N, C-alpha and C positions, 0 to 999 in steps of 0.2 A: 662491488665491494671488492678492494682488495687487501690482503694483509700486509704492510709495508714493513722493510725492516730500516728505511732509512736511517731513524734517528735511533735505531740498535746497533747499528753498522759500527760507527766509532766506540759505542760504549762495549762491546763485544772484543773490541782488539783491547780497550782501557782495561776490564776484566781480566783478560788474560798476562797483561803485563803488569798489574798492580797485585800484590797479594789481599785476599779478601779480610774483610773485618771482623774480627770476633766479636769485640765489642762495639756496638753502633754509637760513633760519635755526633754528636748532635751538629746539623747542619751548620755550615761556618755564618756568623752574622749579616744580613743584610740592609739597607736603607730603603724602607718604602720611597719612591721616586716617581709617584701618579696612581693614576685612576688602576684597578682591576679591568680586566678583559675578556671577554668571553672564549675569545679566538685570537692562535695566529697562524699567519700564513707559512704553513710547511716548506715551503721555497725557500722561504728567509731563517729556518732554523739550520745555523751554522755547526753548532754542537750541543749536546746535552750532557747534564752531569747527574747521576740519583743522586744524592744524599744522604738516602735512609728509608725507611719503607713507607715515608709518607711524602719526601718531598724532591723534585725535581728542579734542578734549575735550566731553562733554555739561553743557552746561549745562538743572540740575533747577527745576522749580519750587521754589520753597521757599530758592532759593539752592547748593542741593548742587551738586559738580561731581563728573561721573566722567570720570578717562582712559582711554583707550582704547586700548591700544597694539597694534598690530595682529602676530601674531607674524611675516608679512615685512610685504617692501616692496611698496605696491601703487600703480604706475604711473601716473605722472598727478593720485594724489590730492592732495600737495599743490601743486601747478601751478591744477590747476582748482578746487579745493575746493568741491566740489561732488558728493555721492552722492546713490544711492536706494537701496532696500533693497525687498525682496520677505518678505513674513509672514503669515501665517495668525492668528496669536497676537497677543495683546495687550502683549506683551514683545517687547523686542530684546533677542537675547542671544550670547553667544559663539559657538555655532553657526552663527550667520546669515552672509550674504554679503551685501556693501554691493557695489554697482557704482556707478563713476566717470562721471560724468554731464560728458560733454565740451561746451561751448560754443563750435561752430564752425560756423555758419551753419544757427542752431537745436540742440537739444539731441538728442543723441545716447548710447549708453551705449558706455561705455569697459571698463576692466579690472573683474573681478569678484573681491572679494579677502575671505579672512573677516575677522572679528572676532577681537580676543581677552576678558582678562576685565575688567570696569567698574571700575575700582579709585579710590574716594571721594579726594579730593585736594583741599586748598586751594593756590590759586595764588597764586603770588609777587604783589605788588604792583608793576604799573609801573614802572618806575622816572619818574622827572621829568626832564622837559629842559629 
């Protein structure tokens, strides 16, 4: 097994350029467009967006989006907005564990939390300002 920062790399950059949210907003609305799946191919993940302590959107190559709602809240995930994972497979699955990456004087491991199923969704368009 190896600890992968692939999904976290973009998040670390995003977390350093965006101000941390003091009050957690709810995730953007999403319309379910298919049946949930147990796994997604790691190489197909283009980007991830941590929405809060329990919700991660996986943006895939080709424009598909999977929303993963963790079965339990994952402490500091919504604040840090960065995570890593360990797997020996080419897929990330609902039985896998993610680890929050805490960015305080370097990157250290925080809470470890289980993933849920990956539900294909269409995200609601962002409101115009």
